[in-house]
C-alpha positions as CSV (number, residue, x, y, z in Angstrom):
1,M,123.7,129.3,109.9
2,S,123.7,132.3,107.5
3,T,121.7,135.1,108.3
4,D,122.3,137.5,106.4
5,L,119.7,135.3,103.8
6,V,116.3,134.9,105.6
7,T,116.7,138.5,107.1
8,K,116.8,141.4,104.8
9,P,112.5,142.2,104.5
10,P,111.3,142.8,101.4
11,A,112.8,146.0,99.4
12,A,108.6,147.2,99.2
13,M,108.5,147.0,103.3
14,D,109.4,151.3,103.8
15,F,111.2,151.9,107.1
16,G,112.6,154.6,107.3
17,A,110.7,156.3,109.5
18,F,112.2,153.3,112.7
19,S,115.5,154.5,110.8
20,D,117.5,153.6,114.4
21,L,115.3,150.4,115.2
22,D,117.3,146.4,113.3
23,P,115.4,145.7,110.7
24,N,114.6,142.1,111.8
25,A,113.5,143.5,114.3
26,L,111.1,145.6,112.5
27,Y,110.1,143.6,109.7
28,I,109.4,140.9,112.5
29,A,107.5,143.8,114.8
30,S,105.7,143.5,110.8
31,L,105.2,141.1,110.3
32,I,103.2,140.5,114.8
33,T,101.6,143.9,113.3
34,D,99.9,143.1,110.4
35,T,98.8,139.0,111.2
36,S,98.3,138.3,114.8
37,I,97.6,141.3,116.1
38,K,94.5,141.0,112.9
39,E,93.6,138.0,113.7
40,Q,94.0,138.4,117.6
41,Q,92.1,141.5,116.7
42,K,89.5,139.7,114.6
43,T,89.0,136.4,117.3
44,L,87.6,139.4,119.6
45,Y,85.2,141.2,117.7
46,E,83.8,137.5,116.6
47,Q,83.8,136.5,120.1
48,L,82.2,140.1,121.3
49,R,79.2,139.8,118.3
50,G,78.3,136.7,119.6
51,Q,77.9,137.3,123.0
52,M,76.0,140.8,121.9
53,E,74.0,138.7,119.9
54,N,73.1,135.8,122.1
55,A,72.2,139.1,124.6
56,N,69.0,140.1,121.3
57,M,71.3,143.4,121.4
58,P,69.9,144.7,118.2
59,K,72.3,144.5,114.7
60,H,71.7,147.5,113.7
61,I,73.6,148.2,118.1
62,I,75.9,146.0,117.2
63,K,77.1,147.5,114.4
64,Q,77.3,150.8,115.0
65,L,79.8,149.1,118.1
66,F,81.9,147.7,115.6
67,Q,82.1,150.2,113.7
68,W,84.0,152.9,117.0
69,M,85.8,150.3,117.9
70,E,86.9,149.8,114.7
71,E,87.8,154.2,114.7
72,A,88.7,154.3,118.5
73,T,91.4,150.3,118.2
74,E,93.0,152.4,114.6
75,R,92.8,156.4,116.5
76,H,95.1,154.6,119.5
77,F,96.4,151.6,118.3
78,S,97.6,151.8,114.4
79,A,100.4,149.9,112.9
80,G,102.6,152.0,112.5
81,H,103.3,152.8,116.3
82,M,102.2,148.8,117.3
83,R,104.8,148.1,115.0
84,E,107.9,150.3,116.9
85,M,106.2,149.1,120.4
86,Q,106.7,145.8,118.8
87,A,110.1,146.4,116.9
88,R,111.9,147.6,120.2
89,L,110.2,144.8,122.8
90,L,112.0,142.6,120.6
91,T,115.2,144.2,120.1
92,M,115.1,144.5,123.9
93,H,114.6,140.8,123.8
94,Y,116.6,139.1,120.9
95,S,120.2,139.4,120.0
96,V,120.9,139.9,115.9
97,E,121.1,136.6,115.4
98,E,118.1,135.4,116.5
99,L,115.9,137.9,115.4
100,G,117.3,136.3,111.8
101,E,116.4,133.1,113.1
102,L,113.0,134.3,114.5
103,V,112.6,135.5,110.4
104,A,114.1,131.8,109.1
105,F,111.0,130.6,111.3
106,Y,107.9,133.9,110.5
107,R,109.1,132.8,106.8
108,S,107.9,128.8,106.7
109,P,104.8,127.0,107.1
110,I,104.5,127.4,110.9
111,G,105.7,130.4,110.9
112,R,103.0,131.3,109.3
113,R,100.8,129.4,110.7
114,H,101.3,130.4,114.7
115,L,101.3,134.3,113.9
116,V,97.2,133.4,112.9
117,V,96.9,130.3,115.5
118,Q,98.9,132.5,118.3
119,P,96.2,135.3,118.4
120,K,93.4,133.3,120.0
121,I,95.5,130.9,122.2
122,S,97.1,134.1,123.3
123,L,92.7,135.0,124.0
124,E,91.2,131.8,125.2
125,A,93.4,132.0,128.3
126,M,93.4,135.3,129.0
127,T,89.2,134.7,128.9
128,Q,89.9,131.4,131.3
129,I,92.3,133.8,133.7
130,L,89.6,136.4,133.4
131,Q,87.7,133.8,134.8
132,I,90.1,132.5,137.5
133,Q,90.2,136.5,138.8
134,F,86.6,136.6,138.7
135,A,85.9,133.3,140.6
136,L,89.1,134.5,143.0
137,M,87.6,137.8,143.8
138,E,84.3,136.2,144.3
139,E,85.8,133.7,147.2
140,F,87.7,137.1,148.7
141,Q,85.3,139.2,148.8
142,K,83.6,136.1,151.5
143,W,86.0,135.8,153.3
144,F,86.8,139.5,153.7
145,E,83.0,139.7,154.7
146,K,83.8,137.2,157.2
147,V,86.1,138.3,158.9
148,M,84.8,142.1,159.0
149,R,81.3,140.2,160.7
150,A,83.9,139.0,163.2
151,E,85.5,141.8,163.9
152,L,82.3,143.7,164.4
153,D,81.5,141.4,167.2
154,K,83.6,141.0,168.4
155,E,83.9,145.0,168.9
156,K,79.8,145.0,170.1
157,D,81.2,142.8,173.2
158,Y,82.9,145.4,174.3
């Protein structure tokens, strides 16, 4: 399959600042950054907003918090930085031909849907993993306290 036809990024996209990177990697990184990461952020914000509203946090505080979060996110995770990071990671793990195939995939209906759905799946998975980790930490703490109590009891016997 010739990937030249599907791998050319739109002419309007300016990748001049990252000219050392593969254009396909930059194009895919732009798709991921502009769609997937924004979708993930939107989903996270919706989850947080729901939790805060359930906790009866005043709406003006919620609004201030989200404004601060958006500003802080933009300062630390600018779109340009995220594109570059994604593109560099993609070029580390995919060949030029594979990047072309990914471009074709992301231009397909299922690829565009994947960009929107995958961040939601990732957030849900991370939430479940954190719940498991907290449960493990509680279990470890109980085990550790039991072991330490047994050791202290042994010392008392001496």
